[in-house]
N, C-alpha and C positions, 0 to 999 in steps of 0.2 A: 414658499420656496426661497431659495437664496441663490441668485444667479450672478451677483456681483458683490464683492466686499472690498474693504480697505484694510491695510495693515501698515501703519506708519512707523513701526519699530524696526531697528536693525536686527540682524540675526544674533549679534553679540548681546544686545539687550534682551532678546528672547531667551537665549541660553542662560543668562544670569537670572532672569525672572523665574524660570522653571527649574533651575539647578539641573541642567541637562548637558549631555555631551553633544557637540555639534557635528553635523555632516558637512558635505561639500557644497557651500553656497556661493561659489565664486561668480556664478552667473545670475544671482538673484539680488533684487533691490526692493526696498519698500515701495508699495503701490497704493493708489487710491481708486483703481478701477480694475481689480483683479477678476479675470473671467475664467470660466471653465476651460479645462485642458492646459491652462498655464501652470507654471511651477509655483507651489506654495510651501511654506514651512509647516511641517506636521510633527506633533509631539506624540511619541509612542514609547512603549516599554517592551523589550524583548529579552529572552534568555535562551541560549543554546546549550542543550544538554544539562550539565551540572553547573554551568556558569551562573554567576549572580545576575539577577535582573538589572538591566541597564536602561535608564531613561535617556532618550535621544531625541534631538530635533533634526529632522531629515527633510530634504527637498522631495516633494512628491508631485505627481501630475494630478491636477484637480479634475477627476472623473475616474471613479473606481473601475478597474478592469478585473473581473474574477479570474482566478488562476486557470480555470478550464477554458477560457476564451482563446480562440485561435489568433485573434487580432487585438492590437492594443485599443483600437477604436471600436466601441460596441455599437450594436444596432440601435439601442435606445439610450437616451441621456442617463448618465449615472453620476452626475455631480451632486445630486441630492438623493437621499433615501428616506422614504416615508417611514416614520417610526411605528405606525399602526400595522400590525401583522407582519412585522419585519422578519421574524424568524420563519415565516412560511415562504419567503421568497428565495429562490436559488442563489441569486446574486449576493444577498446580504446575510443569509443564515450562518454561513461559515465565519465571516469576519466578526459577526456579533459575539460569537463565543469567546474569542481570545484576541482578535485583531481590532481593538478599539483605539481610537486616536482622539486627540484634541487639536482642533484647528484654531490657532490664535487669530483674532480679528479685532481691529479697532472699531469697526462698525460694518453695516451692510446696507444695501439698497433694495427698495421695493418700489414698484410702479403701481399707482392707483389709476384704474381705468374708469373714465366717465362713461356710464352705460349709454348715454344719448349720443355723444360725439365720438366715442371710442378713443378719445385723447388720453395718452398715458402721461401721468405726472410723477416724476421721480422724487422719492423721499430717502433721506439718509437716517438710519436708525442706529443709535450708539449709546453707550453708558455716559450719563451726564458728567460723571466724575473723571472721565478720561481713562478709566481702567480698561484693561484688555478683556475681551469676551473669550470665554473658553467654550468654543462651539464643539458639541459632541459630534464625533465622526467615526468612520471606519477606514481601515486600510487593507491593501492587498498587494503582494509582490507578484508582478506579472513577468513571466519568462518568455522571451522571444526565441522560439524553437528554431527559427531560421538562421540563428547566429551560432557560431562555434562557442564552446564552453569558455574559452579564454578571450572572446571578443568583447570589446567595450559595448555597453548598452544591452548586455544580455538580460539584465534584470531592470525593471522599472517599478518604482514605488508609486502606487496610485491611491487616491483617497476620495471620500465623499463626506458630505455634511448632512446630518440627520435633520429632518423637519417634523413639525407637528401642527395640529390645528392652531391657528393664530389666536392669541389671547387679546383681551381688550387692553389698550385701544388699538392694537396693531391690526385687528380684524377689519377695521374701517379702511385699511389700505390694501391688504391682501389676505387671502384665506389661509395662508400657510406662513410659518416663521421657523427659522432655525432654532435649535435647542441649545441655549446658552447655560452651561452648567455652573452652579455655584463652586467657588474654589474648594470647598470641603468635599466636593464630589470628584474632583480631578483624580486623586490617587486611586480610588476604586474603579473609576471608568477605565483608567489605563492599565490596571493590574491584570496581567494575562493569567494569573492563577485563579481569578474569579471568572467562572464560566458564565457568560452572558446568556440570558433567556428573555422571553418577552416581558416577564414581570420586572426584570432588572432594567430593561429599556423603558418600560412604563413608569417605573419609579424615578428614573432620571428625567423624563419629560415632566413629571409632576414637580420635581425639585427645581426645574428650570423656570417654572411659571412666575415666581416672584421676581426673578431677574428680568424676564421678558416684559413683565408689566411695568417695570421701572425705567425702561429705556427711553431716551430722549428721541423725539421724532422731529425732523426738520425738512421742509421742502427745499430741494436743491435744483440747480439748472440741469438740463440734459447732459448726460455723461459724454464728454468728448475729451480725449487725451487721457492723461494719467497723473495729474498733479493735485496738490492739496486744495486748490481752488474748487475742486469738485464737491467738497463737503461743506463749503460755505453756504449759509442759509440765504434764501431769497424770500422776499415778501410774497404772500400767497397771491397777491394781485399782480405780481410782476410778470 
């Protein structure tokens, strides 16, 4: 799973990195302890009618709400989506087709549980070269039908991060990991003209394996606050 991640880039840096048009990020700042339901930058591509497809970096609520949901908060957690059998799930099968996104991340956290003591030890997992991770995701626009058509907050962009079975050596920490796409996969994953199906998702997961296997893993202190000190390594005996 991926229940916390960090992103230490400004939105201007992300817009430049991905050659995208930027949305309204006045209330967003880089963070090192980003949690579900918080606002995150999401990269997507859309086209209305005959308009040219546009790549945009938009603020989204991290927990996907399907269009048919009556409430923004869902009954079950939706900040992660299992890639296996994803097209058979009502929440995900629509977005998989044309509403795919990239969630930029500097790294993410997982907790290793000691089976004897149940103690949870946090680890920070990130590219050793400092490059951004392009996490495969999905998005959905949710409409609040209790609001008037001209009322602010009528539409909320929501998003989720795909996960797969953990690869070595990550499986020693947790049995799931997010799907970090190679840069050459980003264009196809975002392309709304490519209709996504299970094979497309499976191919993306397969392409992500080499990226996931090469990630740096470091033990860190318990997550408290939201500063850069959270990703600093600690000795395993500390």
